[in-house]
N, C-alpha and C positions, 0 to 999 in steps of 0.2 A: 281350490289349493295354488295351482301354480301359475293364478292370476295375481295373488295375495303376496306370495313367496316372490314372483317379480315385483311385483311396486316396495315389497322391503329393501329389496337388492338393491331398485332403483336409487329410493330415500337414502342408503347407506351409500353409494357412490354418488349423491347427490352432496351430501353432507361432507363426503373426502374434500370431494372436489373444491367446498368451497371452502373449508381446515387449508387443502394445499396454497389455492388462490390468495386466501389469505395472508399466507404466510409467503408468495412472492410479495403479495402490496407492501409487505414490512420490509422484506428484506432492502426491493426496487428504492420505496423513502429512504432506507437507510443507507444506500447508497450515493443516494442525491443529497445527502446528509453530507457523508464521507465526500463525497467529489467537491463539495463547497469547502469542504475544511482541507482538502489537500490544496486544493487552490490557493487559499491562503496561509497556506503553511510559511512562515520565515523560521530562520534559525541562525543566529549569529553568533561566532565564535573571536577572541580575541586573542591574539598572539600572548605567549607569557610577559615580557617586558609591555603591551597592551598597546606598541605601535604601529599596528594592524588590525582591522577591524573587520571579516568577511563575511557576509549574508546572503546566504542560498533557499532556495526553493524546497519544496517535497523531493524532487528527483536530482537534488545535488546542483542544479541548475545556480550559475553566481548569479546573484541580482546586483551586488553591491561590495566593492570595496573601498575601507577609509583609510588615508594613510596619518600619522599623526606629523606634526614637524621635525620631528627629534630623530626621524628618519633620515634629515638632509645631516645631521651630528657626524653618522659611520657613513663614510662612502664607500662599502663593501656592498655593490650592485648585487655579487653573487649570494652574500650571505641574506639581503633585500630580497631576493628572488624568494631562496628556498622559506623566507620566514613566511611571506604570501601564499605559497605552495601550501605548505605546512597548517597554515590559519584553515584556507577556503577547503582543506582537505577533514580538516577537523569538522567543519560547520558540515560541509558535505556526510562525514558520517553520521555526526547527531543528526543530520537531517533523515538519514536514510533509519535509523532506530524511532524517530518520531513518525516517520512513514507508514514502519510496521507497525507501530502501537495503535496510531490511528486505524489501520486494516485489520488489527485485530483485534475490533471491539466490533466492529460489522463482518466479520467472515468469520466463518466455522474453523477453529484451530487444525482440523486436519487438510482445511481446502488446497487448495494447488495455490492458489492466490497467496498464502501466506510461505508457503514453499521458494515462488518464484521471489516473493521478496527478499528474503534470506541470502538465498544462493545464485539469484538472475538468473538460474536453467530454465528454460522454457519448455523441459522435459517435466519440471517440479508440477508447471501451470496446466500443461495438458494431461499429466500422468493418471488422473481421474479419469474422465473424458473417456481417455485411450482403453483403460477398463472398463470402464461401464459400453463402452463398443464394444471392445473385444469378448464381453461375456455376451454382448447381443447375439454378435455374430457367432460364438459356439453354438448358442440356442439355435439359431437361425435354420 
């Protein structure tokens, strides 16, 4: 009877392992797709008057700034600088939102990655791991 019980337990463990490994493979595949989508992400915003267009990547990195010839009519360099800055900020904010949406499709809602994207706080990124490790230390 003990040998049969051992075989049953081994079958159950193997089935559980296969399930977890399948979930890992699915997550890994999803992360590869996510990485490609993030690398390709471009967000463009235009100033209210249409004179400035800024394009940024997933991390808000500036890719391109376009200015129309109409900017030369107004010779206020300070106003132009503010307009460029505001347009880039708007594009970066929209890119952060788009990045969060893409990551949310691939990550569990309560994951540290989502918290990090929202707050930029590394503690959120590592909080779950710390909690798990802390539990492991408490029981050891």
